[in-house]
Each structure stands twice: as C-alpha cells, then as structure tokens.
KOLBA-119380 format. One record per atom (N, C-alpha, C): x, y, z; residue in one letter. Coordinates in steps of 0.05 Angstrom, whole numbers, plus 5000, padded with zeros to 4 digits. Each point is the difference from the previous one (the first is absolute). Layout:
% KOLBA-119380
XYZA ...
% end
This chain:
% KOLBA-119380
478149325313M 501350234986M 501249804979M 500150104969R 501849894989R 502050094974R 501949845002R 502850024989R 499249944973R 500450274985I 501349944972I 501750114979I 500949654986F 502750154996F 500450064973F 501150254985V 499450074972V 502649894985V 499849824980T 502049964986T 499650024969T 501749984982G 499850094974G 500749744984G 499950034972I 501249754982I 503050154996I 500850165007G 503350154990G 499650295017G 501550124992T 500850195008T 498750314988T 499850165010E 498450264976E 496949864990E 498749945017I 497349825004I 498050135009I 500350265012G 498250165012G 499049865030G 501649885015K 499149955024K 500450165026K 501050244989T 499650295026T 497250074994T 498850084973L 498550024997L 496949815009L 500449815000I 497949755000I 500749995032I 501450045010S 500950045039S 498150235000S 501750264999S 497450165005S 497250055002S 498949834980I 497149934993I 499249875020I 502249755007L 497349805016L 500750175038L 502150154999V 500350175027V 497450145002V 500450154982E 497650145001E 497050025004E 499349614977K 497050025003K 500249835024K 501949885024L 500249865022L 500150195015L 502350305011E 500350075009E 502049885020E 501549874981A 502449775013A 502150165010A 501949945015D 502550055006D 501349904971D 502650044999Y 502550044977Y 502949895005Y 500849854993W 503149895001W 500649904975W 502450144991K 502249924984K 502249855015K 499849795006P 503049855022P 502450044984P 500250054973L 502150124985L 501450194980L 500150125005Q 500350264972Q 503749984997Q 499649934974A 502849984988A 500050294971A 501450215012G 500550254984G 498350195004G 498950224995G 497550254995G 499850055027G 502249955013L 499750105033L 499050235006L 500450304979E 499850175010E 496050064989E 499849824986E 497450004993E 498549615006E 499649895016T 499649755008T 496749984985T 499749745002D 497649924993D 499050055019D 499850035028T 498850035019T 499950205002T 500850244989H 499650365001H 498250054968H 499949814987I 497949934981I 497149985004I 500149785008V 497550025017V 498750075008V 501750135026R 498750245017R 499150244988R 501150044982S 498950264976S 498049954996S 498249724991L 498249894984L 498049975015L 500050045033I 498249865017I 498750265009I 496949955000S 498850215018S 499049945021S 500049845007N 498849865031N 501950135033N 498950025020N 501749995015N 500649805019N 498849774993K 500849775023K 502749914993K 500849964969T 502849834990T 502150115016T 501349825010V 502749975016V 501650034976V 502550034998F 501749934978F 502949975018F 500849664997H 501249955014H 503050014983H 503150045014R 502250024995R 500849784986R 501149984971E 501349824985E 501949895028E 500849735004Q 501949895014Q 502449934988Q 500550064976F 502849944986F 499250244976F 501450245014R 500250174972R 502749984982R 500649884979L 502250074986L 500250164977L 503050154995K 500350144978K 500350014979K 500649774982V 500549924989V 497049834981V 498250144975P 498249874991P 500849794983P 500549805012A 500349744988A 498549815021A 500649744986S 499449685011S 501250105034S 498049895019P 500050065026P 502849865012P 500549744990H 502549885002H 502650214995H 500450024986H 502550204987H 500050275006H 497250145005A 500250255010A 500949915035A 498949805009A 500950005038A 502849994986A 500849744987G 503950035007G 501350194983G 498950224993L 501950214993L 499350135024L 499750015025E 499150205022E 499749765024E 501749734993G 501249845024G 498349935013G 497750074996I 497949855013I 498649684983I 499049925020E 499049705000E 496250015002E 498750004980V 497649995006V 497849785003V 500849935039K 499249784989K 496349915012K 498749774996L 497549964994L 499450045032L 501149825019S 499349945021S 501250275021S 500350234991D 500650265014D 497650194987D 498349894988V 497650164982V 497850045021V 499250255017K 498750005013K 496750165005K 498449884992V 497350104985V 498950215024V 500050304994P 498550165016P 497849845023P 500150225021Q 498249945014Q 496950115002Q 497949914995T 497550184983T 496749885003T 498950195014S 497349905006S 498149994973S 501050104969N 499450064984N 500349794986N 498450034974H 501649864978H 502150074988H 501149874983L 502850014996L 500849914973L 500850204980V 500349934971V 503850074998V 501049734995I 502549964993I 501349974966I 501250294996E 500749904977E 502649914997E 501049834979G 501549814989G 502350184990G 501849884986A 501750154983A 500949834973A 499250154983G 500249854976G 497649754998G 501949664991G 497549835004G 500749815023G 499249775005I 500349825017I 502949855003I 501049974977M 501749874993M 503150295004M 499650135009V 502750205008V 500349865030V 503550135008P 501049855004P 500750205027P 499749875017L 500250235033L 502949925004L 501149854998N 502849925002N 501049714990N 502049944997T 501149844977T 499049745007T 498249945019K 497649745006K 497350014996K 499250235015E 497650045000E 499250184984E 497349964988L 498650124978L 496750215019L 499150134983F 497750185015F 498649795003F 499149814978L 497949795009L 500449855030L 502349965002D 500649935032D 498750185014D 501150215000L 498250165018L 496650055008L 499849984975I 496150034989I 499649665013I 500849845006K 499449725008K 500450015030K 501450175009S 500750015035S 498450175009S 499050224977L 497250155023L 498049865004L 497950125010D 497449884991D 498450224987D 499550004970V 499750174989V 498349924983V 497950114979E 498849954972E 500850224987E 501049824973V 501350124980V 498250174974V 500150224991V 499650134975V 502750024986V 498549764971I 502450094977I 498950274981I 501750114996V 500250304986V 500449824967V 499149984982S 500949904975S 499950304980S 500950024980K 499950244981K 500349834979K 498450194980N 501249854959N 502250104998N 502049774991Y 501750084986Y 500949734980Y 500949944976L 501549784991L 501249825020L 498649775008G 500649895020G 499649995028G 497750185005S 498749995024S 498449785006S 499349874978I 497549735008I 502249825012I 502449934994N 501849765010N 501550155027N 500450225001H 500850135020H 498250025034H 497049944984T 497150035025T 500349685002T 499849894975L 499849685016L 501749905017L 502350074998M 502249895009M 500650075031M 499250215005S 499250215023S 498849835014S 497349934986V 497649885018V 500849715008V 500849774978E 501149775008E 502150015022E 501350244995I 503349925025I 497850115037I 498150094991L 498850065028L 498749725002L 498449934988R 498749825014R 501549694999R 502150074985Q 501549775006Q 501349905039Q 500550315009R 500450085023R 497650065021R 497449934984G 498049985022G 499350335019G 500750134975I 499150255006I 497350094991I 498250145019N 497250234991N 500850134983N 498549974979I 499250174979I 497550144996I 500450305011L 497350045000L 498250054965L 502350094987G 499150064970G 502050174986G 498450094978I 502550184982I 498250214998I 502350244998I 499450314993I 500950054971I 499150054971F 500750074975F 500550365011F 502450154991N 501150115004N 500650104971N 499950224993H 500050054964H 497649834987H 497349985019A 498449744987A 498550104968A 500949834988G 497850064970G 501049784978G 501649785012E 499949854972E 498449685019E 497250044995A 498349834999A 501249694999A 500849984972S 500949664996S 501649925024S 502750064999S 501850005032S 498950025020S 498150145005E 498750035026E 498349785013E 498149914973D 497649854999D 502149705003D 502149984985F 501749734996F 501849885030F 499650265013I 502049935022I 498349995028I 497350024997L 498850045017L 498549734999L 498949924978N 499549654991N 501849825009N 502250084985H 502549845010H 500749885031H 500550215012T 499749955037T 498349965017T 497050134985G 497750015021G 500350155016G 502250215000L 499650175020L 497350264994L 499050145019K 498450274999K 501850224996K 499150114968C 501450305005C 498750155015C 502350105014L 499250165026L 498250334990L 501650084982G 499150244979G 502550034980G 498850204985K 501350144978K 500750315003K 502650024992V 501250295007V 499750134979V 500050174984E 500350084969E 503250155010E 500750134970K 502850115001K 498550305001K 500750145023E 500150245002E 501850234987E 498950164994K 501750274995K 502050065021K 499150025020S 501450095031S 498849875015S 502149965034I 498549865018I 500350155016I 497350095020N 500550135024N 496849925025N 500550095021A 497549945003A 497949905007A 498950264969S 497149894995S 499749794982S 502749914984I 499749744994I 499749785009I 501450035024V 499649815021V 496849935008V 499550245006E 497349975010E 497449954974E 501150034981K 498349884977K 500449685004K 501749915007Y 500649694990Y 498049915027Y 500450105029T 499449865022T 496549774995T 498950164991N 498049894988N 499849734979N 501349994986K 500449854981K 502049824999K 500949905020I 501849785019I 498149875008I 499949835009K 498449725011K 501449825019K 500550095025I 503149865018I 498349955021I 
% end
C-alpha cells in the first residue's frame, strides 16, 4: 500500500484540495498529523466533505492546536511539545494520503521541521505548486531540499494552473513529472474533486 505525503511550496497553496483529489482517486485513507487553528472546521472535515467513495477512513489528527500559527509557536502557547518521535502513523491496510502543514521547512518544534517528519516516514512526496510572483523560486528550493535529503518525489501538481512558461521552466529544470494541473475553480465541491480524479496521473 502506498503512503503519499502532500506538501506545498508554502501556505494557502491548495494542499487540501489536492489531497482530496488523491484520496478520491485512490480511495485512500486520509491523515493530517497536525492541525494548527481552525479546529471548528479542520482540513480533515473539509476533505471528508469533498469525498464521495465509501472506502476512505479519516484518521484523527495527532496534534490539534488552537492557534493558526507555526506549529512550534502554537504548541508552545498551549504548553505542548510536538516531538517527531511521538508521531505515530495510523495503522491501515489501505493507501494513505498524508497532508502536511505549510511547506517542508515549517518547524514542528524548536529543532525539528516537517522535512524531518517526511524523511522519517516511508512516503512518496507530491509537491503542490501554485503560480504567483516567486513561485518558481519556492518550487525549485523545495525540490532541491527534498532531493538533498534523499526523499522520493513523485512529481508536481500545479494548482490554479495556467502560466505555462513558469510550469514548463519548473519541469524542465527539475526533470520531475507533471502529475496534473488543477484550474482555478469558482467553487470547490465533491463534483469538482471527481472532475479531476481522471486528470491526475499517479
């Protein structure tokens, strides 16, 4: 069974939407290890609302922090320490899509990063890129850092796709596969997620 870790080149990139598409395509389980803020409507709640299959199991977040901030800061405000050694992957016989928080250099605590978490797990990584001024730089840096740590990158999914010159440059420079492109949609719902399940190649 596959473990796929969805990371982005920053925050508000579209990881939750892409995670939903991958979950629906593979009928995989979903797990977000850490949720910072938005506990009334977590990313797990959002993904659940976008999934149509009956096979997916939604595993509870291991760390649920109240403040929408960097995990090391949010945890510190609550007197909690998020330790890499304490992160336990849910047991499942199904594929598992794991959604990160922010980008790969987001701190788990004062010493460890999400990069360290990714490295510690037996996962394949999907990078979500979104076009904005600076996105080429952020995408290439994410790829370079993951490669320096010997982490397997499946490829890139472009969210709000459309800037072909930027996307082509990223793919040509990195040699990575484009796993798919998601357009900027007026609204996001289960029908939109279903629309892209056949367009994402993974």
